[in-house]
N, C-alpha and C positions, 0 to 999 in steps of 0.2 A: 346627532350621533356623538357619543362620548369619545374622548381620546383613546380610551381603552379598546373600544370596538374598531376604531379607525386604524389602529396599529396593525402592521402586517406581522404575522407569525410564520415561522419556518417550521413546517411539519416534516418529520422524519418518516420516510416510507416504512411500512411494516413488513416489507418483503426485501429480499436480497436480490438485486438486479445485476449481479456481477457477471453472470453468463452473457447477458446482453451487452454489458460494457466491454468485456473481453472481446466480443465479436466485432465491436465497432472501433476499437482503438487501433491506430496504425503504429505498431511498435517497430517497424522495419528500420526507422532512423533513430531509435531510442539510443541515448548515450548511457550505457550501463556503467555503474560505479561499483567497483569491487570492494569487498569488506577487508581485504588484506593487501598489503604492499608487495607480498611475494607473488610474482606472476605465475610461479609453478604450482602454487596452491589455488585450487578453484573453490572459492567459498561462495557465500551469498552475494548476489549482485542486486542493486536497486537502480531504478530509472524513474525520472519524473516526466510523465506524459500527460499533457493537458492538465486537468486538476487532480490527477490520480498519481499514486506512487505504486510502482510495480516491483515485484521481487521474484527472483528466480534462482535456481541452483546453477552456479557458474560452471560446474562440472558437466551439466546437461543443459546447455543454453537453448536447445530446441524443445526442452521439456515444458511442463506446465508453468504458467506465470500467475502469481497471486496479485490481485488488484486490491488496493486500499484507498479509501477516501482519506482526506487530510485528517479528519477526526479519528478514524480508525488507526492511521499511522501514528498519530500523537499518542494514542492509548497504548499501542504496541511498544513504542519507544520508552514511554514512562514505565511500562511493565518490565521491560528489559533492564532499565536502570534500577528498578526496585527488586530485581532478582527473581521475578516470577518464572523465568524460563531456565534458571540455574539447575544443574543436576542435583538430585537430592542427596548425593553422597559427598 
């Protein structure tokens, strides 16, 4: 067997299993980090749970929670730094 065939490859699934992940994560003890220092303003909040990064609207903490893998989070942060989400005006 050649070294090439013996090496382990990491395959990315071709489906999004986030619904399953959201259903299994225990976020009850998550430590949410706010995006603003002003406690009166409720902005985006993030938390690190297991190997996932969670994001929610601080104004509606009981609302939906977005789940990101580390690779997805890294891409999101780089996109934000590059201005991909800036207002067009």
